[in-house]
N, C-alpha and C positions, 0 to 999 in steps of 0.2 A: 345947475348946481345948486342944494339948498339945505336945509338944516332944519329939522321938527325935531319937536318929544311928543315921547308917548310916555303917559304914565297914568294908573289909576288898579283900583282894583278890579280886577276880571270877575264876570257874573257867576261861573264855575269854571273850577280847576280838570279842563276836558281839554282832549285836542283840536287845535283848530287846523282846517285843511288850509294848507299853504296857497296862495295864489299866486301865479308869476308875478314879477314887477316890470315895470314900464319897459320894453326892450333899449339899450343902451344905457342901462343905470346901473350902477355898482355902488350898494348899499353898505357905508361904514356904519355899526352897530355900537354904543357906550353904550353899556347896562349896567347900570347902580344900585338896582334895586331888583328881586326875582329873577326868573330865569326863562329864555324862549329855547328850547333844546327840540332842533330834526329829527326826526328819525333817520336820515341820510348822511350825519354827520358820521365822520369817522374819529371824532374824538366830544370829549364832553363841552355843552355849551361854553366859547369862551364870552370873556368880560368884552373884549374887543374884537371884532371879527368885521371882515371881507364879505358878502353877500353877494355873487353874479346873479344874472336874470335865469329864472327856472324855465324851462319845459319840457316838468314832469310833474305831477303830481306828489306832493308830499305831505307829511302829518306833523305838526310842530306842539308838543306839549307845553304848556304856559302855567309859570305860577300866579295863584292868586293875586298876586301884587307884583304890578312891573314897572320898572320906570326904566325908560330907556329914551337915547337920544338919538337920532338916525341921520345921518349925513350921504345926498345924492349924489355922487359923482359921477361926471363922464368918463366914460373909459378912457381917454385919451390924455386926460389931467390923472386918472389913474397911473396910466403906464409912464407919467412924465414925473409923477411925483413919487410911486410909489415902487416903480417899474415894475410892473406887474400885468402881463397881458390878459384882457377883457377875458377872453377866450379860456385861459385857464379857470374862472372861479365860474364860468357855465355850470348849473347845476350843483355847488358844492360852494362852501363856506370856507375861509383861510381866515387865520390867525393872527389879528398885531403883530404878532410877537415874530411871526415872519419875516416882516419886512419892516419893522420897525425897532431901531436901540431901544433896549429895554430903558434908558432913562428916560427917553421921551413917552414912553408908556407909562410909564412909573408916574412921571410930574403931568400927563393927561388923567389918569384916574386920580389923583391927590382932587386936581384943580375940581374933577366935575364932581368929586362927592363932597366939596365945599362948598362949592355954588349954592346960590339959595332960588331956587324953585326952577321952574320951566325954562325962564326967560334966561336966567344964570346959568343953565348947564347948554343952552344954544351958544351963546356969547363964546361959552369957554371953547368949544368943539370950531366954532366959528375962526377964534384966533388962532385956535393949535394948527388948523389947515391952511391957514394964511401963513403961518410962519415955516411949514413944511413947503409951501409954494413959492417962498421967498427963496428959504435954502436952495430948492431945488434948479430955479432960475441963476442963480450964481454960480452954482455949479457949474450946470450948460456954458455961462459966460466965461466963465473959467477955463472950461473945455475947449471952445471955441478961439478963446487968446492963444490956448497952445499949439491948438492945430496950425494956426494963422503962420506961427515960426516952425514951421517946416516945413524941409522940402516939396514941392507937391510933385504928388503920385500921377505918372501916365496912365492913362487909361488906353491897354494894346487892345481892348475889343472895338467891337466894330457897331455899337451901340444895341440898343433894347431890342430882340427876338421880335418883330410883328407877328409871328404866327403862334402866338399863345395858346394854349390850349383852357378849355372853359375852368379847369379848376387850378392853372397861372391865374386869370383874371379873378378868379374869386378869392384866391389868398389875402391880399391888400383888404381886402373888405374882411373878411375872418381876422385879422389882426385886431383892425380898428375895433369891430363893432364886440364881436365875440362871439357871433352866430355867424352863420353862414346865409345869402341874402334869402333863400325858401324857409328858413327856421325862425328869422326877424322877421321877414312876411305874416308868418305864422303867429308869435307873439301878439304884433300889433293886432293883427285878428281877431284876436281872442279879448285883448285888454280892449277893442272896441266894442264888440260883446260885451262883457263885465260891466262896463261903462251904462249898455244901453239895457241891463237886466235893470240895475240900479235905479233905472230910468222908467221902468216898466213899461219899455217898448215891445211892440207884438212878436211874435218868435220870427214867421216869414219876413217881414219888412225889416225888423232888425239882422236878420241872415244875409240879406242881400248888403244892406247898409256895410256890414261888417266885411263884406266883402267874400261870403264865403258864396258857392251855388247854389245851395239848396238848403232848408233846413235841415235836413239830416246830416248833413255836411258840415253846420253849426255844432251841431248835438256832439258828433262825434271827435272834434276837436275840442269843446268845454271839457269832458270827459277824460280825454289827454291829459290836457291841462291843470283840471282841477281833481280829475277822481269824481266829479258828481254829474249828475244832468243839468241840462240847463234849470228846469225849475227847483233843484235843489240846491243848487249854486244862488239864485236868487232869494231861496229863502232866507240861506247863510249869511249873504251881503244884507238883508235886513236888520238881523237880530244877531251876528256874527259880534264879536268883544273888540275885532278889528276894524268894523268897520268904518269908522271917521279915519283911522291913520291912515288906512286902504285909499279913502277919497283922497286923499291929503296929498298922500305920494303919486296918486295921479296925476295932480295938479301940479305936483314940485312944488308946492308950499311958497315959501319964501325963497327969494331968490338971492344966490350969494354968489357974488362976484368975486373970484379970486386972482 
């Protein structure tokens, strides 16, 4: 869990080729200046949005002036606090208005706009997330107390079926992480490739270190995720307007314990 701030003037008002976020991370973005709009959104870019892990390339139109604060959320925390399954956010964004009451959203927006500088915005979002977590914890505790006063329900079943299919065994993983195991592995391989390209690692060695069978396998995967060849992606990582932000997301920035 971490919060980081993105602000500044973009070098060019051009499309940014979106990269996938680390597997098992949902981003809460609060934009207080400028706009970041995805070509795959079914709505105008919201000021408050939850974005899940991306498993395909996407272009983002970025205004020249951008100020945003990002909260990197664990999918389990997301479900416990917002009641949203991570798999519902794969390859898409969800307006925060769909999961948070209007009054809470308005209070956050007002406080974010009044905050002084990047550190002030980070502190506001951290405090807001902590309050939501405390409220969710209190609601769960109350629900547990109510259940304790209810008569016990007798289980008429015969226990879990040991003969589960592969699909049935995969369901808990999918619910928790929002991705199948195979897709999760694919995202992690791509993330290792991005890190290696940014560090100027040799192609053949990078492919093996990232977990691919060979360099052509890596090339196909990179193109599927980013829409670019490894060479093009490497150049974009070195010159892109979000390079520093992406590196911070990769490292999960400052850890926030809720």
